[in-house]
Structure formats: C-alpha cells, structure tokens
C-alpha positions in Angstrom: -12.7 -4.2 -10.7 -11.7 -5.6 -7.2 -8.4 -7.2 -6.4 -7.1 -8.8 -3.2 -3.6 -7.7 -2.3 -1.5 -9.2 0.6 0.0 -6.3 2.5 2.2 -6.0 5.6 0.4 -5.6 9.0 -0.6 -2.0 9.7 -1.6 -2.7 13.3 -3.3 -5.3 15.4 -6.9 -4.2 14.8 -6.5 -3.2 11.1 -7.9 -6.0 8.8 -8.4 -4.1 5.5 -7.5 -0.9 3.7 -8.0 0.9 0.4 -5.2 1.7 -2.1 -5.6 5.5 -2.5 -2.7 6.2 -4.9 -0.1 4.2 -6.8 3.3 6.0 -6.6 4.9 3.9 -9.4 3.8 3.3 -12.9 4.3 0.1 -14.9 7.9 -0.1 -16.0 9.2 2.4 -13.4 12.5 1.4 -11.6 11.8 0.5 -8.0 14.6 0.7 -5.3 14.6 -1.3 -2.1 12.3 0.2 0.5 11.0 2.8 -1.9 7.3 3.8 -1.5 5.1 1.9 -4.0 1.6 3.0 -3.0 -0.5 4.8 -0.4 -3.1 2.9 1.7 -5.9 4.3 3.8 -7.5 2.4 6.7 -9.9 3.3 9.4 -7.0 4.1 11.7 -4.0 5.2 9.5 -3.0 6.5 6.1 0.5 5.2 5.1 2.9 4.5 2.3 3.8 0.9 1.6 7.4 0.3 0.6 8.8 -2.2 -1.9 
C-alpha cells in the first residue's frame, strides 16, 4: 500500500524519499524533536524528528 507523506525539505534537489524504518510504534510517547522515522533518498539517509 502506498501513502503520500509531507516531509521537511532534505535538500534543494531532493524531491522524494522512502521511509526505511519507523522508530516509534503506535501509542509510543514522542518528545519534541525526537526521531520518528528514517528516510532514504538518492542523496542522503536521515532521521526525521517530531
């Protein structure tokens, strides 16, 4: 199943990425700026914060 997710900009030339790992499960407590997921693009692999 495919979902579209709006993410923060990861660079000027990066237009899409793939969620490679969720770092939080449903119901987990999430603090401000805590990593939620990992994203892989053609240029960078990075964690996306809350």
